[in-house]
Structures are given as C-alpha cells and as structure tokens.
C-alpha positions in Angstrom: 25.7 5.5 7.4 24.3 3.2 4.7 23.9 5.6 1.7 21.5 4.9 -1.1 22.6 6.4 -4.4 19.5 7.5 -6.3 20.9 9.8 -8.9 23.0 13.0 -9.3 22.8 16.3 -7.6 21.3 18.6 -10.2 23.5 21.6 -9.5 26.7 19.4 -9.4 26.6 16.9 -12.3 28.6 13.9 -11.5 28.1 14.3 -7.7 26.1 11.3 -6.4 22.8 12.1 -4.7 22.5 9.9 -1.6 19.8 9.2 1.0 20.4 7.9 4.5 18.8 4.5 4.7 18.6 4.7 8.5 16.0 7.4 8.2 13.4 5.3 6.5 12.3 4.5 10.0 10.1 7.5 9.6 7.1 8.0 7.2 7.9 9.2 3.7 5.7 11.2 1.3 6.4 11.0 -2.4 4.6 13.3 -4.8 4.6 14.2 -8.5 1.9 14.9 -11.1 1.3 12.6 -14.1 4.3 12.6 -16.4 6.8 13.7 -13.8 8.4 10.2 -13.6 7.1 9.6 -10.1 6.5 5.9 -10.3 9.8 5.2 -12.2 11.8 7.3 -9.7 10.0 5.6 -6.8 11.3 2.3 -8.2 14.9 3.7 -8.1 14.6 4.4 -4.4 13.0 1.0 -3.6 15.6 -0.9 -5.6 18.4 0.8 -3.5 16.6 -0.1 -0.3 16.4 -3.7 -1.5 20.0 -3.9 -2.5 21.6 -2.0 0.3 19.5 -2.9 3.4 17.7 -5.9 4.9 14.4 -3.9 5.3 11.4 -5.9 4.0 9.1 -3.9 1.7 5.4 -4.4 1.1 4.1 -2.6 -2.1 0.4 -2.0 -2.5 0.3 -1.5 -6.2 -3.0 -0.3 -7.8 -1.8 -0.1 -11.4 0.4 -3.2 -11.6 3.5 -0.9 -12.1 5.7 -3.1 -9.9 4.6 -6.6 -10.9 7.9 -7.0 -12.9 10.0 -6.0 -10.0 11.8 -9.4 -9.9 13.0 -8.9 -13.6 16.3 -7.1 -14.0 16.6 -4.9 -17.2 18.8 -6.1 -20.0 20.9 -3.0 -19.5 21.6 -3.9 -15.8 25.2 -4.6 -14.9 25.8 -8.3 -14.5 26.9 -8.1 -10.9 23.8 -6.1 -10.0 21.5 -8.5 -11.9 23.1 -11.4 -10.1 22.5 -9.7 -6.7 18.9 -8.9 -7.7 18.1 -12.5 -8.7 19.1 -13.6 -5.2 16.5 -11.5 -3.4 13.3 -13.1 -2.1 10.6 -11.2 -3.9 6.9 -12.3 -4.2 4.3 -10.9 -6.6 0.6 -11.5 -6.1 -1.8 -10.7 -9.0 -5.5 -9.9 -8.9 -8.2 -10.8 -11.3 -7.4 -12.9 -14.3 -3.7 -11.9 -14.5 -1.2 -14.7 -14.8 0.9 -15.6 -11.7 0.2 -16.3 -8.0 -3.2 -15.1 -7.0 -3.8 -12.3 -4.5 -6.1 -13.8 -1.8 -6.9 -13.1 1.8 -9.2 -14.9 4.2 -12.6 -13.4 5.1 -12.2 -14.8 8.6 -9.0 -13.0 9.2 -10.8 -9.6 9.1 -11.6 -8.1 12.5 -15.3 -8.1 13.4 -15.5 -4.3 12.7 -13.9 -4.9 9.2 -16.4 -7.7 8.4 -19.2 -5.4 9.5 -17.8 -2.7 7.1 -17.7 -5.2 4.3 -21.3 -6.2 4.9 -22.4 -2.6 5.4 -23.6 -3.3 8.9 -23.8 -0.2 11.2 -23.2 -1.2 14.8 -26.0 1.2 15.9 -28.5 1.3 13.1 -28.1 -2.5 12.5 -27.4 -3.4 16.1 -29.1 -6.8 16.1 -27.3 -8.0 12.9 -24.0 -6.6 14.3 -24.5 -8.5 17.5 -25.3 -11.7 15.6 -22.1 -11.3 13.6 -20.1 -11.0 16.8 -21.7 -14.1 18.3 -21.1 -15.9 15.0 -17.4 -15.3 15.4 -17.4 -16.7 18.9 -19.3 -19.9 17.9 -17.2 -20.5 14.8 -13.7 -19.9 16.2 -13.9 -19.2 19.9 -13.9 -22.8 21.0 -11.7 -24.3 18.2 -14.8 -25.5 16.3 -13.1 -24.5 13.0 -9.9 -23.1 11.7 -9.4 -20.3 9.2 -8.4 -22.9 6.6 -11.5 -24.9 7.1 -13.9 -22.0 6.9 -16.6 -22.3 4.2 -18.8 -19.3 3.4 -21.6 -21.3 1.9 -21.9 -23.5 4.9 -22.0 -20.4 7.1 -24.9 -19.0 5.2 -26.8 -22.3 5.3 -26.3 -22.5 9.0 -27.6 -19.0 9.5 -30.7 -19.8 7.6 -31.2 -23.1 9.4 -31.0 -21.4 12.8 -34.6 -20.2 12.7 -33.5 -16.9 14.2 -35.0 -14.0 12.1 -31.9 -11.8 12.8 -29.5 -14.5 11.6 -31.8 -15.0 8.5 -31.5 -11.3 7.8 -27.7 -11.6 8.2 -27.7 -14.5 5.7 -29.8 -12.4 3.3 -27.4 -9.5 3.5 -24.4 -11.7 2.8 -26.1 -13.2 -0.3 -27.6 -10.0 -1.6 -24.3 -8.1 -1.4 -22.5 -11.1 -2.9 -19.4 -10.2 -1.0 -18.6 -13.8 -0.1 -18.3 -14.5 -3.8 -15.4 -12.1 -4.3 -12.3 -13.3 -6.0 -10.3 -11.8 -3.1 -11.2 -14.6 -0.7 -8.8 -17.6 -0.4 -11.6 -20.0 0.5 -9.3 -22.2 2.7 -6.2 -21.7 0.6 -3.2 -19.6 1.6 -3.4 -15.9 2.3 -1.0 -13.1 1.4 -1.1 -12.3 5.1 0.8 -15.5 5.8 3.5 -14.6 3.3 3.9 -11.1 4.6 4.3 -12.5 8.1 7.4 -14.4 6.8 8.9 -11.1 5.7 10.2 -11.7 2.2 12.4 -8.8 1.0 9.7 -7.5 -1.2 6.0 -8.4 -1.5 4.0 -6.8 -4.3 0.2 -6.8 -4.2 -1.4 -6.0 -7.5 -4.7 -4.4 -6.5 -5.9 -3.3 -9.9 -7.5 -6.5 -11.3 -10.5 -7.0 -9.0 -14.0 -6.7 -10.3 -15.7 -5.1 -7.3 -14.4 -1.6 -6.4 -14.2 -2.4 -2.7 -12.0 -5.5 -3.1 -8.6 -3.6 -3.4 -9.5 -1.6 -0.2 -10.5 -4.7 1.7 -7.3 -6.5 0.6 -5.3 -3.6 1.9 -7.4 -3.5 5.1 -6.8 -7.2 5.7 -3.1 -6.8 5.4 -2.8 -3.7 7.5 -5.0 -5.0 10.2 -2.8 -8.1 10.6 0.4 -6.0 10.6 -1.1 -3.8 13.3 -2.4 -6.8 15.3 1.2 -8.2 15.4 2.9 -4.9 16.0 4.3 -5.9 19.3 6.6 -8.3 17.5 8.5 -5.2 16.3 9.5 -6.7 13.0 10.2 -3.7 10.7 8.5 -3.4 7.3 8.2 -0.5 4.9 4.6 -0.2 3.6 4.7 1.4 0.2 1.3 2.7 -1.1 1.4 3.8 -4.7 -1.4 6.1 -5.8 -2.2 6.5 -2.1 -5.2 8.7 -2.6 -7.1 5.6 -3.5 -6.7 4.2 0.0 -6.2 7.2 2.2 -8.7 9.8 1.1 -9.4 12.9 3.3 -13.1 12.2 2.8 -13.7 8.4 2.9 -17.2 7.7 1.7 -18.0 4.0 2.5 -17.7 2.0 5.6 -14.7 0.1 4.2 -12.9 3.3 3.2 -13.5 4.7 6.7 -12.1 1.6 8.3 -9.1 1.6 6.0 -8.4 5.3 6.5 -8.7 4.9 10.3 -6.2 2.0 10.2 -3.7 4.1 8.2 -4.2 7.1 10.6 -3.4 4.8 13.5 -0.2 3.4 11.8 0.8 7.0 10.8 0.4 8.1 14.4 1.8 5.2 16.3 3.4 2.7 13.9 6.9 4.1 13.9 7.8 2.8 17.3 6.7 -0.7 16.2 8.6 -0.7 12.9 5.6 -0.1 10.7 6.8 2.7 8.3 4.7 4.2 5.6 5.9 5.4 2.2 3.0 7.1 0.4 3.1 8.1 -3.3 0.5 10.2 -5.0 -0.1 12.9 -7.5 -1.7 15.4 -5.1 -1.1 16.0 -1.4 -4.6 17.4 -1.0 -6.0 14.0 -1.8 -4.3 12.4 1.3 -5.9 12.5 4.7 -4.2 15.3 6.6 -3.7 13.2 9.8 -1.5 10.8 7.7 0.2 13.5 5.6 1.2 15.5 8.7 3.1 12.5 10.2 5.6 12.2 7.2 9.1 13.3 8.0 10.7 12.6 4.6 9.7 14.3 1.3 10.4 13.4 -2.3 8.8 16.0 -4.6 8.7 15.8 -8.4 7.0 18.2 -10.8 3.8 19.7 -9.4 2.1 22.6 -11.1 -1.1 23.2 -9.1 -0.7 26.3 -6.8 -3.0 24.7 -4.2 -0.9 21.6 -4.0 2.4 23.6 -3.7 0.9 25.7 -0.9 -0.2 22.6 0.9 3.2 21.0 0.6 4.9 24.2 1.9 2.5 24.3 4.9 2.9 20.7 5.9 6.6 20.2 5.2 8.2 23.1 7.0 11.6 21.5 6.9 11.7 22.2 3.1 12.2 25.8 2.1 9.1 27.2 0.4 11.2 28.5 -2.5 12.5 25.0 -3.1 9.0 23.5 -3.1 7.7 26.2 -5.5 10.6 25.3 -7.8 8.9 22.0 -8.4 6.6 23.5 -11.0 9.6 23.9 -13.3 11.1 20.4 -12.8 11.6 18.3 -15.9 10.9 14.6 -16.0 13.0 12.7 -13.5 14.0 15.7 -11.3 13.1 15.6 -7.6 13.5 17.6 -4.5 14.5 15.5 -1.4 14.1 17.0 2.0 13.7 15.8 5.6 15.5 13.3 7.8 16.9 11.0 5.0 19.0 13.8 3.4 21.3 16.3 5.1 20.0 19.4 3.3 17.2 19.9 0.8 18.6 18.7 -2.5 17.4 18.7 -6.1 18.3 15.5 -7.8 18.3 14.1 -11.4 17.1 10.5 -10.7 19.2 7.6 -11.8 18.2 4.6 -13.9 16.1 1.7 -12.8 17.6 -1.8 -12.3 14.3 -3.7 -12.7 11.6 -3.5 -15.3 8.7 -1.1 -14.9 5.5 -2.8 -15.8 3.4 0.4 -16.3 3.7 3.1 -18.8 1.6 5.2 -21.2 -0.2 3.6 -24.1 0.9 5.1 -27.3 -1.5 6.6 -29.8 -1.6 4.5 -33.0 -0.3 6.5 -35.9 -0.3 6.0 -39.6 2.8 4.2 -40.9 
C-alpha cells in the first residue's frame, strides 16, 4: 500500500495519520465551513498525492487558492523542495492576472454546450438550433477549417451574408449576447484542453478572474466534456473542484449550469471505470447536487456547525458513524474526520503542514498602529 501521511491521529499524538493512495480511484467529498482550514488541509492531501503517486491532478480553482502550488515554502525540507521542483505543474490564470492565460476554444464545445452558451433552446428555438448544427457540419465536417483557424468574426459575417433569416437571427444572438468576445476563448491559440490531454502532474485552472459570470462554468464544461469524450483512453486523472457548489448546484438555474451539472452527474455515475475521479470540496453538503454527492465513497470532514448539514452528511455517508460526524461541530482549525475506502477506520486527524505556498487567505482588518 502506498500511504499518504497527512498529519497525526488526534487521539494518539505522534502517530502518523495515513490515507491509502490506491483508494483515490473513487470519488471523494471534502467538507468544512469557513475558517475550518479546509483549503489548506486540501492542499496537504493533494501535495502527498503529487509526491507519492503518479496520478495527474486537475484543480478547478475559483478563488486562486492554488495558483502558487509550484512554489515550495521557505520552511520546506530541502529534499522535499527539490522533489517538488521536479514535478510538471502548470498554472493557468484568468482575467488580467499575470502568468499563462486560461483559454479554451469555442469550437471544442459540443453542439449542446454551444447552444447553452448562446441560450438556444432546442425546442423553443428549434430553427436556430438546427442552423447551429448545420453550421458545425459546414465549418468542420469536411475539413474546411480547423479549430486553430476558426475565427468568430468571420463566422458572424458569413451568417449575415447567407441571406437566410434564421442564420441572421443566429448572428444577431451571437452579437447581442457578446459571448464570442469573452476572454475565455483562445481565438486560434492553444487551449488548456490540449495541455490536460498531455497529463501534467498538476494543472491548476484559476477560474476567478473572468468578467462574465458564465465564463468559469463554460471553462469547466469545456474541460470536462473533452475528458469525457476521451474517456475510452482510460488515462486516470483526479478532478479536484474547490468550492464545488459553484459548479455542481442541486438547482442549476441557467442552461450552462444545467449542462455542467449534467456532465458532473455523468462523471460521478460512470467515470470511475474510465479513470475520471472527482474530489469535491465545499462548505456545505446541501449545496451539492445529490446525484453527485451520493456517489462519493471517501469523506474528509472538517468543522461544520449547521445541524442540517450534519444530518445530511450522516444520511449520505453511512460508512461514517453518526457520532463521529456530529463531533465535527467541535473541531478546531485543522482537525478533520477521515472515513471511507481511503482509511481503514474512521479517524480524526490533526492535519500536517503544507509544502507549497497557499495563495488564498483572509484579508486582515487595518488597525491603528
């Protein structure tokens, strides 16, 4: 067994707390309210996976908490820092942040995802939806263009020049919604989808810097769709979704949210046999779609006070004693209950120290000197 040392057993100080790395081939749920140390402790587990396994990790990062993952702390042991610097880790930033930009290609989206982005209903907007489908066939079905050659402005001009009133309406929709102007699109340059296909040890996608509220979800949808489309390759990857309630709500409101939630439900239900494993982190279990939550076989639980959330956790994760789950309301910062396949028995742990720098953190109140 490859053991991941993540801290000390709380009831036996000095006794290492270890997780079975082999059991990350199941979905994992990580939960803790604000101030519990959830994101910091999540980093401890991911660092151990990077150091002790060959499992590639994709991190969907809404708050830029992991954008400094490549940087070892000054307090790190020299041998650990040396090993860390040898790992292939890529970080992609959104918005105006410095670093390599986070871009995907509009043309890489499935027709259904494009329709969601354009707010086209296949029934209510049947003519426009059909025109969108035929546009796909004309542009790429016969090798007329490649994804790298695609130009949104040219597409809109061609739609208008067609003289077809349905295509004109489609062009108007594209321009009025301004979705083709998003910073997310690569516009012929490289896409993070291509990088993830190469399976670096870690790929961090900073989703928090986009201007339009749909862009982070569309970025996640583009990546997950491509992973699912290539699932038969059976190349394992751990898909870490921090603040997962942003991407996997039980009540998705928009077409993009519904498409993204449906893709996550599909991965949760069927992805394990293809090596697509989820690691969901959030503050509240009731904010995660139940069809995803119920598929998780590993649990990491930090401080949670809300009775409703504790009751939900006890109902979903029957392999964790209810008494242990309710104990979470009294956890101090950095304490966590581990239960499920990746640990022999439910165990309360004092989490260890991070090796890499954590980019997030609370902003201090300015005080008088």
